[in-house]
N, C-alpha and C positions, 0 to 999 in steps of 0.2 A: 257737820260744820267746819271742823280740822280736817276732814279729807278733801273740802274741794280748797281750803287754804293751801294746803300742800299740793294740790294740783295744779293751782295759781302758780306758786314759787315755781313748780317744776317746770310746768309750760314758758313761764317768763325767763328763766334760766336757760333754756333749751333754746328758745327762738332768738334772745338777745346773742347767743353765741354763733348763730347761725348767721345772723345780721351782721354781724361785727365781720365774720368771714367774708361776706357778701359784699359788703360795703367798703371793706379793706381796700379792693382794687379800684374804686373811686376816688380814693384820696390823691392818688399819682396822677390820674386821668382827669382834668377838669374841664375838657371838652364833651365827655361824655356825663350826663347825670343819671342817677337813678331815680325811677319812677316816682316817688316819694316828692322827691326836690323838684322835677318837672312840674307836678301838681301843685306845689306851694309857689313855683314860678308863675305859673299859667292861670290857675285859678285865683289865687289870692294875692297875685301881684308882688312877690317877695323878691327882693333885689338880691341876687347871690352875691354881688360884687360889695356889698355894705356889710355882709355877715361874716363871721369866722366860719367857713366851709367845715373845716375838722369838728367843730363843736356843734355845727348844725347837722352833720352826719351821726354824731353820738346821741343826740336829741332826738331824732329821729329814729335811731335802731332802740331806743329806750321807750318811746311811746308808741311805738310801734309793735314792740315786745308786749306792753303792759295791753294792748289792746287786744291783739290775739288771745292772750292770755285770760284775759275777762271775757271775751266770748265764749272760749272753750270751757271756763269755767261755770259759766252761766247756764250753757246750752248741756253740759254734763248733769246738770240737776235732775234732767228728764232722763227717764229710762229707755223711751222709745226712740230707735234712731231716726225714724223720719221726723218726728217732734225736735229731736238735736238738730238736724240739718234745716229745718224750715226756720228756726230760732235763730240759727248761727247765719243764714243768708238774709233774714231781717236785718239782723244787728249790725252786720259789718259795715255796710256803706255809710250808716249814720254816724257810728262811733269813729271810723276811720275819718270822715269828714270834719267832723267836732274836733277831733284831737289835733287833725293838720291846720284847723282854723285856729286854736289854741295857740299852736306854735308859730303859725303866721306872726298872731297878735303879739306873742312874746317879743319876737324877733324886730318887728316894726317900732314896737313901743320902747322896746329895752335898749336900743341900741341908737 
């Protein structure tokens, strides 16, 4: 059990650092948006002009890192590679969509 918690924390830290490096370039250019922000704007109708853009990028980085770490940790329970792949593919879309739905609710009602 401790092994999976360590894996979760390690994956979270690595993915979060990578996300922060990638999203840093989108802070200065507000004409281009990362795919996660486009998803929030188009599917969940989040108005970017009404939210703090830097805070939204940080929230997306944290939530996406948690999602990826969770999927890797859950898939890591199985020893067989094909089961890990199938489970990861089945989990990734619902978890990401649910997470971005929660972000949209937070920013629509919280602001």
